[in-house]
C-alpha positions in Angstrom: 0.0 0.0 0.0 1.3 3.4 -1.0 1.7 6.2 1.7 -1.2 8.7 1.5 -0.4 12.3 0.8 -3.1 15.1 1.3 -2.5 17.7 -1.4 -3.6 21.2 -0.2 -4.9 23.7 -2.8 -1.7 25.8 -3.0 0.2 22.8 -4.4 -2.4 22.4 -7.2 -2.2 26.1 -7.9 1.7 26.0 -8.2 1.5 22.9 -10.4 -0.8 24.6 -12.9 0.1 28.3 -12.7 1.8 30.3 -15.4 5.6 30.9 -14.7 6.0 33.7 -12.1 8.4 36.6 -12.5 9.3 36.2 -8.8 12.3 33.8 -8.7 11.3 32.2 -5.4 7.8 31.5 -6.6 9.1 30.3 -10.0 11.4 27.9 -8.2 8.5 26.5 -6.1 6.4 26.2 -9.3 9.2 24.2 -11.0 9.7 22.0 -8.0 6.0 21.3 -8.0 5.8 20.5 -11.7 8.7 18.0 -11.3 7.3 16.6 -8.1 3.7 16.0 -9.1 3.9 13.2 -11.7 6.6 11.4 -9.7 4.6 11.7 -6.5 1.6 10.2 -8.2 3.7 7.1 -8.9 5.3 6.9 -5.4 2.3 7.9 -3.2 -1.5 8.0 -3.2 -2.4 11.6 -3.7 -5.7 12.6 -2.1 -7.7 15.9 -1.9 -11.0 16.9 -0.4 -14.1 18.9 -1.4 -12.5 21.9 0.3 -9.7 21.8 -2.4 -12.4 21.5 -5.1 -14.4 24.3 -3.7 -11.4 26.6 -3.6 -10.5 25.7 -7.1 -14.1 26.6 -8.2 -13.5 30.2 -7.0 -10.8 30.8 -9.6 -11.2 32.3 -13.1 -12.5 29.7 -15.6 -9.2 29.1 -17.4 -7.3 28.4 -14.2 -10.2 26.5 -12.7 -10.5 24.0 -15.6 -6.8 23.2 -15.6 -6.7 22.7 -11.8 -9.8 20.5 -11.9 -8.1 18.3 -14.6 -5.0 18.1 -12.3 -7.0 16.6 -9.4 -9.3 14.4 -11.6 -9.1 10.8 -10.5 -7.7 11.6 -7.1 -9.6 10.2 -4.1 -11.5 12.8 -2.2 -11.6 12.5 1.6 -15.1 13.4 3.0 -15.5 16.4 5.4 -16.8 14.5 8.4 -18.5 16.3 11.4 -15.3 15.4 13.3 -13.3 17.4 10.8 -15.4 20.5 11.4 -15.0 20.1 15.1 -11.2 19.8 15.0 -11.0 22.7 12.6 -12.7 24.9 15.1 -10.1 23.9 17.7 -7.3 24.7 15.3 -8.7 28.1 14.6 -9.0 28.9 18.3 -5.8 27.4 19.6 -3.1 27.6 17.0 -0.7 30.6 17.3 0.7 32.8 14.5 -0.8 34.0 11.3 -4.6 34.4 11.1 -6.0 31.3 9.4 -9.2 30.9 7.4 -11.8 28.2 8.0 -10.5 26.4 4.9 -6.9 26.4 6.2 -8.0 24.8 9.4 -10.3 22.3 7.6 -7.4 21.1 5.3 -5.4 20.2 8.4 -8.3 18.7 10.2 -9.3 16.5 7.3 -5.8 15.2 7.0 -5.5 14.5 10.7 -8.9 12.9 11.1 -8.4 10.6 8.1 -4.8 9.8 9.4 -3.0 10.4 6.1 0.8 10.0 6.1 1.8 13.4 4.7 0.2 16.8 4.4 1.7 18.8 1.5 1.3 22.6 1.2 3.1 25.7 0.0 1.1 27.8 2.4 4.1 28.1 4.8 2.8 31.1 6.7 -0.6 29.8 7.8 -0.4 26.0 7.5 3.0 24.4 6.9 5.0 26.7 9.3 7.7 24.8 11.2 6.7 26.9 14.3 3.1 25.6 14.2 3.7 21.9 13.6 4.5 21.0 17.3 1.3 22.8 18.4 -0.7 20.8 15.9 0.8 17.6 17.3 0.1 18.6 20.9 -3.5 19.4 20.2 -3.9 16.1 18.3 -2.4 14.1 21.2 -5.1 15.4 23.5 -7.8 14.2 21.1 -6.0 11.0 20.1 -5.6 12.1 16.5 -2.8 11.1 14.2 -0.5 13.9 13.1 0.7 13.6 9.5 4.1 14.9 8.5 3.5 18.5 7.3 5.8 19.5 4.5 6.2 21.1 1.1 6.9 19.3 -2.3 10.5 20.4 -1.7 10.8 18.7 1.7 8.9 15.5 0.6 11.3 14.3 -2.1 10.4 11.7 -4.7 12.5 9.4 -6.8 14.0 10.8 -10.0 13.9 14.6 -9.3 16.3 16.3 -11.8 18.6 19.2 -10.9 17.2 22.5 -11.9 19.4 25.7 -12.1 16.7 28.0 -10.8 15.9 25.8 -7.9 19.6 25.3 -7.1 20.2 29.1 -7.2 17.3 29.7 -4.7 18.5 26.9 -2.4 22.1 28.3 -2.4 20.9 31.8 -1.6 18.6 30.5 1.2 21.5 28.5 2.6 23.8 31.5 2.6 21.2 33.7 4.4 20.5 31.0 6.9 24.2 30.7 7.7 24.6 34.5 8.1 21.8 34.4 10.6 23.6 31.8 12.8 21.9 28.7 11.5 18.6 29.1 13.6 15.1 30.2 12.7 15.2 32.7 15.6 18.3 34.3 14.2 16.9 34.3 10.7 13.8 36.2 11.8 15.8 38.6 13.8 18.0 39.3 10.8 14.9 40.0 8.7 13.6 42.4 11.3 16.9 44.3 11.4 16.9 44.6 7.6 13.3 45.8 7.6 14.1 48.5 10.2 17.1 49.6 8.2 15.4 49.7 4.8 12.1 51.2 6.1 10.2 48.9 3.8 8.7 45.4 4.5 11.1 42.6 3.7 8.2 40.5 2.6 5.0 41.8 1.0 2.1 39.6 0.3 0.8 40.3 -3.2 -2.9 40.5 -3.7 -3.9 39.0 -7.1 -6.0 41.4 -9.3 -9.7 40.8 -9.3 -10.9 39.1 -12.5 -12.3 41.6 -15.0 -16.1 41.6 -15.3 -17.4 40.8 -18.8 -19.3 43.7 -20.4 -22.9 42.9 -21.3 
C-alpha cells in the first residue's frame, strides 16, 4: 500500500500556474511541476471537497486546468469530526490568522490519518513553528498527526537538478548561515533589515480581481 499524501490547494495552484516573475515563486512552481507526476507514482495523492471548492473560486481558465489536475484523485469526506477539530485549530493555533479552509485542510488530513500533508502555504499551514502545536492538540484528542511538508521537503525518486531551484537553495542556505543557522536568528535578521530599509522585507501580493465581462 502506498503512503497517502493530502494535497492542499496551494500545491495544485503552483502545479498549474503560469511561470512567475518572482524567482522564489518560480522555483517553487518548477519543484511542484517536477514533483507532481513522480509523487503520483510513489504515493497515493488525495484531496477533499475543500480543495475542489477553492478551485471553483478561480477564473475559468485556471479552474479548468486545476480540476483536470485533481481528476481521478480520491476525495476525503469532510466529516463532522473534521469541522469540530478545525474549530479547535482556529481557536488554539498561534501565529498568522487562518481561514476556516486552512483549518479544515489540516483537520481532514488528521482525522483521516494520512501519512503526509503537503502545502506551499508556509505562513498559515506548513510553518515549522506551528507543527509542534498541531501535534500537541492532536495528542489530547488521540488524533494522528501527518508529516506536514512542502513538495520540496517531501522528495520523490528521479527529481532532476534545476538551475533556478539550485540558485534559490544556495541563496537561502547562505542567508541562513549568516543568521547563525537558527530560525530565531533568521527572523531577527529580517527584522533588522526591515528596520534599516524602512520597507517590508516580505510583502504579500494580492492578485488582481478578475475583470467583469461587459454585457
